[in-house]
SENU-229265 format. One record per residue (C-alpha): residue number from 1; residue in one letter; x, y, z. Coordinates in nm, 3 decimals. Example, Ala and Ser with C-alpha at 12.3 -4.5 7.8 and 13.67 -1.06 7.14 Angstrom:
2
<rec pos="1" code="a" u="1.230" v="-0.450" w="0.780"/>
<rec pos="2" code="s" u="1.367" v="-0.106" w="0.714"/>
REM end
This chain:
222
<rec pos="1" code="m" u="-0.001" v="0.001" w="-0.001"/>
<rec pos="2" code="m" u="0.280" v="0.241" w="0.088"/>
<rec pos="3" code="r" u="0.447" v="0.174" w="-0.246"/>
<rec pos="4" code="i" u="0.129" v="0.252" w="-0.441"/>
<rec pos="5" code="q" u="0.091" v="0.578" w="-0.253"/>
<rec pos="6" code="r" u="0.456" v="0.663" w="-0.329"/>
<rec pos="7" code="l" u="0.405" v="0.591" w="-0.699"/>
<rec pos="8" code="f" u="0.108" v="0.828" w="-0.709"/>
<rec pos="9" code="s" u="0.310" v="1.089" w="-0.523"/>
<rec pos="10" code="i" u="0.601" v="1.052" w="-0.765"/>
<rec pos="11" code="l" u="0.369" v="1.113" w="-1.060"/>
<rec pos="12" code="d" u="0.221" v="1.416" w="-0.886"/>
<rec pos="13" code="h" u="0.570" v="1.550" w="-0.822"/>
<rec pos="14" code="l" u="0.679" v="1.501" w="-1.185"/>
<rec pos="15" code="r" u="0.358" v="1.657" w="-1.311"/>
<rec pos="16" code="l" u="0.435" v="1.978" w="-1.118"/>
<rec pos="17" code="a" u="0.805" v="1.990" w="-1.204"/>
<rec pos="18" code="r" u="0.907" v="2.227" w="-1.483"/>
<rec pos="19" code="r" u="1.237" v="2.050" w="-1.543"/>
<rec pos="20" code="p" u="1.357" v="1.689" w="-1.532"/>
<rec pos="21" code="v" u="1.392" v="1.555" w="-1.176"/>
<rec pos="22" code="s" u="1.696" v="1.350" w="-1.090"/>
<rec pos="23" code="a" u="1.671" v="1.007" w="-0.926"/>
<rec pos="24" code="e" u="1.882" v="1.143" w="-0.640"/>
<rec pos="25" code="s" u="1.634" v="1.424" w="-0.582"/>
<rec pos="26" code="l" u="1.342" v="1.180" w="-0.582"/>
<rec pos="27" code="a" u="1.520" v="0.948" w="-0.341"/>
<rec pos="28" code="e" u="1.585" v="1.235" w="-0.102"/>
<rec pos="29" code="k" u="1.231" v="1.368" w="-0.123"/>
<rec pos="30" code="f" u="1.062" v="1.035" w="-0.062"/>
<rec pos="31" code="e" u="1.328" v="0.912" w="0.182"/>
<rec pos="32" code="v" u="1.408" v="0.590" w="-0.001"/>
<rec pos="33" code="s" u="1.717" v="0.451" w="-0.170"/>
<rec pos="34" code="l" u="1.821" v="0.519" w="-0.528"/>
<rec pos="35" code="r" u="1.764" v="0.153" w="-0.601"/>
<rec pos="36" code="t" u="1.404" v="0.186" w="-0.482"/>
<rec pos="37" code="i" u="1.349" v="0.490" w="-0.707"/>
<rec pos="38" code="y" u="1.485" v="0.300" w="-1.006"/>
<rec pos="39" code="r" u="1.244" v="0.014" w="-0.932"/>
<rec pos="40" code="d" u="0.953" v="0.254" w="-0.887"/>
<rec pos="41" code="m" u="1.020" v="0.428" w="-1.215"/>
<rec pos="42" code="g" u="1.049" v="0.098" w="-1.393"/>
<rec pos="43" code="m" u="0.713" v="-0.008" w="-1.250"/>
<rec pos="44" code="l" u="0.548" v="0.320" w="-1.356"/>
<rec pos="45" code="q" u="0.680" v="0.278" w="-1.708"/>
<rec pos="46" code="s" u="0.567" v="-0.085" w="-1.723"/>
<rec pos="47" code="m" u="0.218" v="0.029" w="-1.619"/>
<rec pos="48" code="g" u="0.207" v="0.271" w="-1.911"/>
<rec pos="49" code="a" u="0.275" v="0.594" w="-1.726"/>
<rec pos="50" code="p" u="0.414" v="0.851" w="-1.971"/>
<rec pos="51" code="v" u="0.742" v="0.894" w="-1.784"/>
<rec pos="52" code="r" u="1.072" v="0.938" w="-1.967"/>
<rec pos="53" code="g" u="1.412" v="0.902" w="-1.802"/>
<rec pos="54" code="e" u="1.746" v="1.004" w="-1.942"/>
<rec pos="55" code="g" u="2.084" v="0.937" w="-1.784"/>
<rec pos="56" code="g" u="2.241" v="1.250" w="-1.641"/>
<rec pos="57" code="i" u="1.921" v="1.451" w="-1.693"/>
<rec pos="58" code="g" u="1.643" v="1.295" w="-1.489"/>
<rec pos="59" code="y" u="1.282" v="1.193" w="-1.516"/>
<rec pos="60" code="q" u="0.993" v="1.389" w="-1.662"/>
<rec pos="61" code="i" u="0.641" v="1.343" w="-1.794"/>
<rec pos="62" code="e" u="0.636" v="1.297" w="-2.170"/>
<rec pos="63" code="s" u="0.525" v="1.616" w="-2.349"/>
<rec pos="64" code="g" u="0.184" v="1.594" w="-2.509"/>
<rec pos="65" code="y" u="0.040" v="1.366" w="-2.243"/>
<rec pos="66" code="f" u="-0.223" v="1.470" w="-1.989"/>
<rec pos="67" code="l" u="-0.248" v="1.301" w="-1.654"/>
<rec pos="68" code="p" u="-0.568" v="1.363" w="-1.465"/>
<rec pos="69" code="p" u="-0.542" v="1.410" w="-1.089"/>
<rec pos="70" code="l" u="-0.490" v="1.072" w="-0.935"/>
<rec pos="71" code="h" u="-0.618" v="1.139" w="-0.587"/>
<rec pos="72" code="f" u="-0.663" v="1.420" w="-0.337"/>
<rec pos="73" code="d" u="-0.565" v="1.387" w="0.026"/>
<rec pos="74" code="d" u="-0.758" v="1.578" w="0.291"/>
<rec pos="75" code="d" u="-0.536" v="1.887" w="0.284"/>
<rec pos="76" code="e" u="-0.544" v="1.903" w="-0.098"/>
<rec pos="77" code="m" u="-0.922" v="1.873" w="-0.095"/>
<rec pos="78" code="d" u="-0.953" v="2.151" w="0.162"/>
<rec pos="79" code="a" u="-0.726" v="2.375" w="-0.045"/>
<rec pos="80" code="l" u="-0.934" v="2.313" w="-0.362"/>
<rec pos="81" code="i" u="-1.265" v="2.381" w="-0.189"/>
<rec pos="82" code="l" u="-1.143" v="2.695" w="-0.013"/>
<rec pos="83" code="g" u="-0.976" v="2.825" w="-0.328"/>
<rec pos="84" code="m" u="-1.287" v="2.782" w="-0.541"/>
<rec pos="85" code="r" u="-1.513" v="2.933" w="-0.277"/>
<rec pos="86" code="l" u="-1.284" v="3.235" w="-0.240"/>
<rec pos="87" code="v" u="-1.292" v="3.284" w="-0.616"/>
<rec pos="88" code="s" u="-1.672" v="3.263" w="-0.605"/>
<rec pos="89" code="v" u="-1.708" v="3.549" w="-0.356"/>
<rec pos="90" code="r" u="-1.414" v="3.762" w="-0.471"/>
<rec pos="91" code="g" u="-1.450" v="3.739" w="-0.849"/>
<rec pos="92" code="d" u="-1.726" v="3.830" w="-1.090"/>
<rec pos="93" code="a" u="-2.030" v="3.625" w="-1.199"/>
<rec pos="94" code="i" u="-1.837" v="3.445" w="-1.473"/>
<rec pos="95" code="t" u="-1.556" v="3.327" w="-1.245"/>
<rec pos="96" code="a" u="-1.806" v="3.234" w="-0.974"/>
<rec pos="97" code="q" u="-1.991" v="3.013" w="-1.222"/>
<rec pos="98" code="a" u="-1.662" v="2.862" w="-1.342"/>
<rec pos="99" code="a" u="-1.560" v="2.786" w="-0.981"/>
<rec pos="100" code="a" u="-1.893" v="2.611" w="-0.919"/>
<rec pos="101" code="k" u="-1.837" v="2.397" w="-1.231"/>
<rec pos="102" code="v" u="-1.486" v="2.302" w="-1.113"/>
<rec pos="103" code="l" u="-1.621" v="2.189" w="-0.776"/>
<rec pos="104" code="s" u="-1.893" v="1.986" w="-0.949"/>
<rec pos="105" code="k" u="-1.636" v="1.813" w="-1.170"/>
<rec pos="106" code="i" u="-1.414" v="1.735" w="-0.869"/>
<rec pos="107" code="n" u="-1.713" v="1.596" w="-0.681"/>
<rec pos="108" code="a" u="-1.813" v="1.381" w="-0.977"/>
<rec pos="109" code="g" u="-1.465" v="1.229" w="-0.984"/>
<rec pos="110" code="l" u="-1.465" v="1.123" w="-0.621"/>
<rec pos="111" code="g" u="-1.544" v="0.770" w="-0.516"/>
<rec pos="112" code="k" u="-1.883" v="0.671" w="-0.375"/>
<rec pos="113" code="d" u="-1.741" v="0.681" w="-0.024"/>
<rec pos="114" code="r" u="-1.668" v="1.054" w="-0.068"/>
<rec pos="115" code="k" u="-1.988" v="1.148" w="-0.254"/>
<rec pos="116" code="d" u="-2.088" v="1.513" w="-0.208"/>
<rec pos="117" code="e" u="-1.785" v="1.575" w="0.017"/>
<rec pos="118" code="v" u="-1.716" v="1.891" w="-0.184"/>
<rec pos="119" code="f" u="-2.060" v="2.040" w="-0.126"/>
<rec pos="120" code="n" u="-2.091" v="1.939" w="0.238"/>
<rec pos="121" code="a" u="-1.744" v="2.053" w="0.346"/>
<rec pos="122" code="p" u="-1.760" v="2.292" w="0.646"/>
<rec pos="123" code="l" u="-1.532" v="2.540" w="0.469"/>
<rec pos="124" code="k" u="-1.689" v="2.873" w="0.382"/>
<rec pos="125" code="a" u="-1.571" v="3.199" w="0.229"/>
<rec pos="126" code="y" u="-1.734" v="3.542" w="0.263"/>
<rec pos="127" code="s" u="-1.652" v="3.886" w="0.134"/>
<rec pos="128" code="q" u="-1.778" v="4.228" w="0.241"/>
<rec pos="129" code="n" u="-1.620" v="4.378" w="-0.070"/>
<rec pos="130" code="d" u="-1.888" v="4.492" w="-0.317"/>
<rec pos="131" code="l" u="-1.659" v="4.688" w="-0.549"/>
<rec pos="132" code="p" u="-1.760" v="4.666" w="-0.917"/>
<rec pos="133" code="l" u="-1.572" v="4.414" w="-1.132"/>
<rec pos="134" code="l" u="-1.724" v="4.499" w="-1.469"/>
<rec pos="135" code="y" u="-1.397" v="4.442" w="-1.656"/>
<rec pos="136" code="f" u="-1.262" v="4.143" w="-1.464"/>
<rec pos="137" code="s" u="-1.345" v="3.873" w="-1.721"/>
<rec pos="138" code="p" u="-1.258" v="4.083" w="-2.032"/>
<rec pos="139" code="l" u="-0.920" v="4.156" w="-1.875"/>
<rec pos="140" code="r" u="-0.852" v="3.790" w="-1.817"/>
<rec pos="141" code="r" u="-0.924" v="3.725" w="-2.187"/>
<rec pos="142" code="a" u="-0.695" v="4.013" w="-2.289"/>
<rec pos="143" code="i" u="-0.415" v="3.866" w="-2.075"/>
<rec pos="144" code="r" u="-0.458" v="3.520" w="-2.225"/>
<rec pos="145" code="k" u="-0.462" v="3.652" w="-2.581"/>
<rec pos="146" code="r" u="-0.189" v="3.913" w="-2.515"/>
<rec pos="147" code="r" u="-0.392" v="4.196" w="-2.669"/>
<rec pos="148" code="y" u="-0.312" v="4.566" w="-2.642"/>
<rec pos="149" code="t" u="-0.587" v="4.724" w="-2.437"/>
<rec pos="150" code="e" u="-0.707" v="5.081" w="-2.409"/>
<rec pos="151" code="i" u="-0.837" v="5.202" w="-2.073"/>
<rec pos="152" code="d" u="-0.962" v="5.511" w="-1.896"/>
<rec pos="153" code="y" u="-0.846" v="5.508" w="-1.536"/>
<rec pos="154" code="l" u="-0.960" v="5.709" w="-1.234"/>
<rec pos="155" code="d" u="-0.694" v="5.733" w="-0.966"/>
<rec pos="156" code="l" u="-0.777" v="5.770" w="-0.598"/>
<rec pos="157" code="k" u="-0.770" v="6.149" w="-0.636"/>
<rec pos="158" code="g" u="-1.033" v="6.135" w="-0.910"/>
<rec pos="159" code="s" u="-0.795" v="6.228" w="-1.192"/>
<rec pos="160" code="r" u="-0.872" v="6.054" w="-1.520"/>
<rec pos="161" code="s" u="-0.612" v="5.934" w="-1.768"/>
<rec pos="162" code="a" u="-0.627" v="5.740" w="-2.094"/>
<rec pos="163" code="r" u="-0.374" v="5.462" w="-2.140"/>
<rec pos="164" code="t" u="-0.274" v="5.195" w="-2.386"/>
<rec pos="165" code="i" u="-0.142" v="4.899" w="-2.193"/>
<rec pos="166" code="r" u="-0.012" v="4.547" w="-2.224"/>
<rec pos="167" code="p" u="-0.219" v="4.359" w="-1.961"/>
<rec pos="168" code="l" u="0.010" v="4.104" w="-1.794"/>
<rec pos="169" code="g" u="-0.150" v="3.967" w="-1.479"/>
<rec pos="170" code="i" u="-0.412" v="4.002" w="-1.209"/>
<rec pos="171" code="s" u="-0.345" v="3.980" w="-0.832"/>
<rec pos="172" code="a" u="-0.588" v="3.955" w="-0.541"/>
<rec pos="173" code="f" u="-0.527" v="4.163" w="-0.231"/>
<rec pos="174" code="d" u="-0.733" v="4.197" w="0.085"/>
<rec pos="175" code="d" u="-0.975" v="4.455" w="-0.054"/>
<rec pos="176" code="v" u="-0.901" v="4.492" w="-0.425"/>
<rec pos="177" code="w" u="-0.796" v="4.320" w="-0.745"/>
<rec pos="178" code="l" u="-0.494" v="4.474" w="-0.913"/>
<rec pos="179" code="l" u="-0.409" v="4.462" w="-1.281"/>
<rec pos="180" code="t" u="-0.037" v="4.465" w="-1.357"/>
<rec pos="181" code="a" u="0.044" v="4.602" w="-1.700"/>
<rec pos="182" code="w" u="0.312" v="4.757" w="-1.913"/>
<rec pos="183" code="c" u="0.199" v="5.114" w="-1.978"/>
<rec pos="184" code="e" u="0.285" v="5.242" w="-2.323"/>
<rec pos="185" code="l" u="0.241" v="5.602" w="-2.204"/>
<rec pos="186" code="r" u="0.475" v="5.578" w="-1.906"/>
<rec pos="187" code="k" u="0.709" v="5.322" w="-2.067"/>
<rec pos="188" code="d" u="0.707" v="5.130" w="-1.742"/>
<rec pos="189" code="f" u="0.509" v="4.884" w="-1.533"/>
<rec pos="190" code="r" u="0.196" v="5.012" w="-1.365"/>
<rec pos="191" code="n" u="-0.066" v="4.860" w="-1.136"/>
<rec pos="192" code="f" u="-0.431" v="4.955" w="-1.180"/>
<rec pos="193" code="r" u="-0.719" v="4.881" w="-0.945"/>
<rec pos="194" code="i" u="-0.977" v="4.699" w="-1.156"/>
<rec pos="195" code="d" u="-1.266" v="4.871" w="-0.973"/>
<rec pos="196" code="r" u="-1.122" v="5.211" w="-1.079"/>
<rec pos="197" code="l" u="-1.134" v="5.136" w="-1.454"/>
<rec pos="198" code="d" u="-1.389" v="5.358" w="-1.626"/>
<rec pos="199" code="r" u="-1.350" v="5.228" w="-1.981"/>
<rec pos="200" code="l" u="-1.187" v="4.927" w="-2.141"/>
<rec pos="201" code="e" u="-1.145" v="4.834" w="-2.505"/>
<rec pos="202" code="i" u="-0.950" v="4.529" w="-2.615"/>
<rec pos="203" code="t" u="-0.784" v="4.585" w="-2.950"/>
<rec pos="204" code="d" u="-0.726" v="4.329" w="-3.224"/>
<rec pos="205" code="q" u="-0.348" v="4.384" w="-3.203"/>
<rec pos="206" code="s" u="-0.141" v="4.132" w="-3.007"/>
<rec pos="207" code="f" u="0.169" v="4.248" w="-2.825"/>
<rec pos="208" code="p" u="0.491" v="4.049" w="-2.868"/>
<rec pos="209" code="r" u="0.693" v="3.880" w="-2.599"/>
<rec pos="210" code="e" u="0.960" v="4.133" w="-2.516"/>
<rec pos="211" code="k" u="1.232" v="4.104" w="-2.254"/>
<rec pos="212" code="g" u="1.193" v="4.366" w="-1.985"/>
<rec pos="213" code="k" u="0.818" v="4.405" w="-2.040"/>
<rec pos="214" code="e" u="0.683" v="4.074" w="-1.910"/>
<rec pos="215" code="l" u="0.522" v="3.985" w="-1.578"/>
<rec pos="216" code="d" u="0.829" v="3.794" w="-1.464"/>
<rec pos="217" code="d" u="1.039" v="4.105" w="-1.528"/>
<rec pos="218" code="y" u="0.799" v="4.305" w="-1.309"/>
<rec pos="219" code="l" u="0.813" v="4.047" w="-1.031"/>
<rec pos="220" code="c" u="1.191" v="4.073" w="-1.031"/>
<rec pos="221" code="t" u="1.161" v="4.441" w="-0.936"/>
<rec pos="222" code="l" u="0.963" v="4.369" w="-0.619"/>
REM end
């Protein structure tokens, strides 16, 4: 039983890894010998798991394959439920509906012994924030499609400005959602409160990937 659980955990670990994972690293993480890891990987491959191993590089999931979640332990289930319920109360109607669908799909995938565990979980989320999020979903689409976006923005002093931006990411804080963007007017990164946007128009023009103007570049400045 312990070995089966370890095999599932190894697949989960490889699924999350962005680079190949060495056998030594796996052995250290799961507190077993290298020989055990080699046997485990051989078993996974014999079972048809899309795992590729290369000497001197490590193990990784074959590109092009999708592995559905294998199981959720209690902490993982709590995290999923809380996360979706927070999105439901902090996002707009579209994200709330999407979160409800995610929870329904998770519940449908559980065994009979855990039926309706998602819906009956004593984990709740509330928000007293009723700030308008009219542009929340359009912004998410603009970020995914990397489209130049034109906005009118009201700062906290009530001053209005028109900007053309490259929308890069959205962050949730205690009271507000912030849009991080590259501002073509200021030639620098800027954060905009989504509830302070007064106009938004997504253009048909996509912005290129450009070093120094990406979200990762902004995060490096923090």
